[in-house]
TIBA-192826 format. One record per residue (C-alpha): x, y, z; chain. Coordinates in steps of 0.001 Angstrom, whole numbers, plus 500000, padded with zeros to 6 digits. Example, Ala and Ser with C-alpha at 12.3 -4.5 7.8 and 13.67 -1.06 7.14 Angstrom:
# residues 2
+--------+--------+--------+--------+
:     c1 :     c2 :     c3 : cadena :
+--------+--------+--------+--------+
: 512300 : 495500 : 507800 :      A :
: 513670 : 498940 : 507140 :      A :
+--------+--------+--------+--------+
This chain:
# residues 225
+--------+--------+--------+--------+
:     c1 :     c2 :     c3 : cadena :
+--------+--------+--------+--------+
: 436105 : 814313 : 657916 :      A :
: 432742 : 812786 : 658902 :      A :
: 434384 : 811365 : 662014 :      A :
: 435562 : 814840 : 663029 :      A :
: 432126 : 816360 : 662340 :      A :
: 430394 : 813664 : 664404 :      A :
: 432880 : 814256 : 667214 :      A :
: 432213 : 818007 : 667147 :      A :
: 428455 : 817408 : 667162 :      A :
: 428730 : 815118 : 670155 :      A :
: 431044 : 817575 : 671920 :      A :
: 428632 : 820464 : 671234 :      A :
: 425712 : 818407 : 672547 :      A :
: 427690 : 817538 : 675663 :      A :
: 428572 : 821193 : 676254 :      A :
: 424983 : 822304 : 675742 :      A :
: 423692 : 819585 : 678047 :      A :
: 426298 : 820448 : 680666 :      A :
: 425417 : 824115 : 680350 :      A :
: 421762 : 823370 : 680947 :      A :
: 422658 : 821221 : 683949 :      A :
: 424895 : 823963 : 685379 :      A :
: 422265 : 826645 : 684753 :      A :
: 419601 : 824478 : 686371 :      A :
: 421841 : 823848 : 689359 :      A :
: 422592 : 827568 : 689672 :      A :
: 418892 : 828395 : 689566 :      A :
: 418279 : 825867 : 692344 :      A :
: 420915 : 827263 : 694696 :      A :
: 420995 : 830969 : 693830 :      A :
: 419048 : 833162 : 696239 :      A :
: 416210 : 835315 : 695047 :      A :
: 417882 : 838706 : 694764 :      A :
: 415194 : 840702 : 693020 :      A :
: 415140 : 844203 : 694412 :      A :
: 412272 : 845949 : 696114 :      A :
: 411764 : 849579 : 697003 :      A :
: 410739 : 849026 : 700614 :      A :
: 410704 : 846310 : 703235 :      A :
: 407230 : 844947 : 703927 :      A :
: 407919 : 842348 : 706606 :      A :
: 410044 : 842089 : 709701 :      A :
: 413273 : 840119 : 709393 :      A :
: 415703 : 838305 : 711638 :      A :
: 418313 : 835541 : 711452 :      A :
: 417093 : 832711 : 709238 :      A :
: 414929 : 834825 : 706910 :      A :
: 415422 : 834404 : 703170 :      A :
: 414204 : 836213 : 700101 :      A :
: 414418 : 839234 : 697860 :      A :
: 413665 : 841595 : 700729 :      A :
: 416709 : 840286 : 702607 :      A :
: 418796 : 841072 : 699516 :      A :
: 417261 : 844552 : 699464 :      A :
: 418173 : 845013 : 703126 :      A :
: 421737 : 843804 : 702518 :      A :
: 422163 : 846069 : 699478 :      A :
: 421020 : 849032 : 701557 :      A :
: 423349 : 848196 : 704444 :      A :
: 426271 : 847605 : 702059 :      A :
: 426082 : 851226 : 700913 :      A :
: 427947 : 852105 : 704115 :      A :
: 431076 : 850008 : 704613 :      A :
: 431288 : 851054 : 708265 :      A :
: 427906 : 849403 : 708862 :      A :
: 428285 : 846335 : 706639 :      A :
: 431976 : 845984 : 705695 :      A :
: 431509 : 842527 : 704146 :      A :
: 428878 : 843874 : 701727 :      A :
: 427540 : 840401 : 700928 :      A :
: 424164 : 840273 : 699153 :      A :
: 423065 : 836661 : 699522 :      A :
: 419339 : 836781 : 700207 :      A :
: 419951 : 835023 : 703534 :      A :
: 419822 : 836823 : 706903 :      A :
: 422808 : 835435 : 708767 :      A :
: 425077 : 836597 : 711564 :      A :
: 426898 : 839155 : 709389 :      A :
: 423610 : 840769 : 708429 :      A :
: 422510 : 840719 : 712057 :      A :
: 425685 : 842544 : 713079 :      A :
: 425172 : 845101 : 710302 :      A :
: 421574 : 845721 : 711364 :      A :
: 422753 : 846184 : 714960 :      A :
: 425286 : 848800 : 713805 :      A :
: 422579 : 850611 : 711861 :      A :
: 420319 : 850555 : 714917 :      A :
: 423029 : 851845 : 717245 :      A :
: 423806 : 854689 : 714873 :      A :
: 420143 : 855668 : 714680 :      A :
: 419276 : 855503 : 718357 :      A :
: 417425 : 852171 : 718119 :      A :
: 418058 : 849268 : 720492 :      A :
: 420834 : 847283 : 718802 :      A :
: 419119 : 843897 : 718761 :      A :
: 420122 : 842992 : 715185 :      A :
: 416544 : 842267 : 714145 :      A :
: 414417 : 844307 : 711741 :      A :
: 411292 : 845042 : 713751 :      A :
: 408702 : 847783 : 713257 :      A :
: 410956 : 850683 : 714272 :      A :
: 413957 : 849533 : 712245 :      A :
: 411815 : 848718 : 709215 :      A :
: 410330 : 852209 : 709324 :      A :
: 413753 : 853822 : 709644 :      A :
: 415221 : 851802 : 706763 :      A :
: 412229 : 852371 : 704491 :      A :
: 412388 : 856068 : 705182 :      A :
: 416018 : 856119 : 704072 :      A :
: 415512 : 853840 : 701073 :      A :
: 412481 : 855760 : 699846 :      A :
: 413570 : 859079 : 698750 :      A :
: 415953 : 831393 : 709806 :      A :
: 416651 : 828952 : 711482 :      A :
: 414340 : 826464 : 709778 :      A :
: 412093 : 826723 : 712830 :      A :
: 411767 : 830488 : 712383 :      A :
: 408216 : 831407 : 711515 :      A :
: 408197 : 834409 : 709191 :      A :
: 406251 : 837355 : 710520 :      A :
: 403559 : 838499 : 708125 :      A :
: 403579 : 841504 : 705879 :      A :
: 402979 : 844703 : 707801 :      A :
: 400554 : 847363 : 706566 :      A :
: 402130 : 850147 : 704527 :      A :
: 401368 : 853662 : 705798 :      A :
: 401131 : 856534 : 703332 :      A :
: 399923 : 860135 : 703250 :      A :
: 400591 : 860619 : 706965 :      A :
: 400269 : 864193 : 708153 :      A :
: 398561 : 866723 : 710417 :      A :
: 395583 : 868948 : 709617 :      A :
: 393148 : 871244 : 711420 :      A :
: 395859 : 872558 : 713721 :      A :
: 394430 : 875017 : 716233 :      A :
: 395226 : 876453 : 719631 :      A :
: 394083 : 873337 : 721489 :      A :
: 393787 : 870579 : 718904 :      A :
: 394911 : 868907 : 715679 :      A :
: 394057 : 865886 : 713522 :      A :
: 396554 : 863211 : 712495 :      A :
: 395627 : 861500 : 709222 :      A :
: 397004 : 858584 : 707235 :      A :
: 396084 : 855811 : 704809 :      A :
: 397139 : 852176 : 704628 :      A :
: 397256 : 849652 : 701801 :      A :
: 394994 : 847293 : 703760 :      A :
: 392382 : 847519 : 706485 :      A :
: 394020 : 848422 : 709782 :      A :
: 393152 : 850117 : 713042 :      A :
: 395340 : 852792 : 714501 :      A :
: 396122 : 855189 : 717271 :      A :
: 398373 : 858193 : 717730 :      A :
: 401054 : 858645 : 720360 :      A :
: 401875 : 862277 : 721141 :      A :
: 403849 : 864261 : 723686 :      A :
: 405474 : 867625 : 724289 :      A :
: 408784 : 865783 : 724692 :      A :
: 410510 : 863484 : 722172 :      A :
: 408927 : 860033 : 722006 :      A :
: 410985 : 857095 : 723233 :      A :
: 410577 : 853805 : 721385 :      A :
: 411203 : 850206 : 722402 :      A :
: 411159 : 847544 : 719690 :      A :
: 409906 : 843974 : 720056 :      A :
: 409315 : 841248 : 717469 :      A :
: 405889 : 842513 : 716453 :      A :
: 405125 : 845443 : 718727 :      A :
: 406554 : 848778 : 719792 :      A :
: 406567 : 850441 : 723196 :      A :
: 406001 : 854183 : 722812 :      A :
: 406022 : 856867 : 725464 :      A :
: 403488 : 859688 : 725640 :      A :
: 399725 : 860087 : 725505 :      A :
: 397480 : 858155 : 723123 :      A :
: 394440 : 859009 : 721051 :      A :
: 392448 : 856540 : 718975 :      A :
: 389831 : 856718 : 716220 :      A :
: 386868 : 854328 : 716499 :      A :
: 388832 : 851088 : 716686 :      A :
: 387514 : 849839 : 713339 :      A :
: 389717 : 848429 : 710595 :      A :
: 389930 : 850905 : 707705 :      A :
: 392300 : 852014 : 704963 :      A :
: 391908 : 855684 : 705927 :      A :
: 392047 : 857109 : 709458 :      A :
: 391875 : 860520 : 711090 :      A :
: 392549 : 860827 : 714813 :      A :
: 391646 : 864042 : 716651 :      A :
: 394007 : 865260 : 719356 :      A :
: 392275 : 867451 : 721918 :      A :
: 393105 : 869551 : 724971 :      A :
: 396523 : 870476 : 723632 :      A :
: 398554 : 873400 : 724899 :      A :
: 398666 : 876536 : 722727 :      A :
: 401828 : 877547 : 720887 :      A :
: 403490 : 874240 : 721776 :      A :
: 405556 : 871757 : 719791 :      A :
: 404179 : 868222 : 719854 :      A :
: 405924 : 865004 : 718857 :      A :
: 403701 : 862314 : 717371 :      A :
: 403548 : 859054 : 715439 :      A :
: 400811 : 856797 : 714082 :      A :
: 400739 : 853154 : 715219 :      A :
: 398672 : 850799 : 713058 :      A :
: 397784 : 847120 : 713368 :      A :
: 396193 : 844995 : 710639 :      A :
: 393699 : 842176 : 711167 :      A :
: 396519 : 839623 : 711452 :      A :
: 398235 : 841608 : 714196 :      A :
: 401094 : 842937 : 712050 :      A :
: 402331 : 846344 : 713194 :      A :
: 403658 : 849437 : 711421 :      A :
: 404476 : 852901 : 712698 :      A :
: 405310 : 856238 : 711154 :      A :
: 408618 : 857797 : 712049 :      A :
: 408162 : 860391 : 714834 :      A :
: 407348 : 863861 : 713499 :      A :
: 406399 : 867222 : 714996 :      A :
: 403792 : 869930 : 714673 :      A :
: 403084 : 873122 : 716602 :      A :
: 399764 : 874386 : 717877 :      A :
: 398764 : 877960 : 717191 :      A :
: 398823 : 880859 : 719619 :      A :
: 395339 : 882124 : 718864 :      A :
+--------+--------+--------+--------+
């Protein structure tokens, strides 16, 4: 009987030890898949982390965009193809990289590396964006950011066209800027507008490290009096 008990004890110890080894190994190789509500950095092939898992989970909600539905925490070629499909469907250049425009579009919908790849920093988060003091010939565009940033407003009587790069955006239209200082709250006055006219606009902000964020294009209309 004692021989059997000793055998069971040794077997239990072996199983426990093996379990710890397996768990440790799993923790070493498993990607960080903690979820996040929004993306806060730009992503492309080679990026790793919880935000990549968040991106993949979002894309996997539509099997026509990401049929594989893999949530690995690694931005590979399948994720790139899925991002490109999302971009094509939303009128964004299908480059397969999450730049400022794509990040804004995805965050709006979610909100309701090669080893040589250098991760782009965290972009400023824009909140409370809107228009006030609308008159016959003017308006003010206001927003806040979670860090000091400078900003300007692009506006036009025709829809804005956007071109996405790694850490910048080409935007059509006129521009108006505040004082060029880095702040967490900005208000940009638009002047010499046409009365009773619909204007398209967006805010474009840059933090002190050069990271860029934009608001999704919106509209307002000047008054007729």
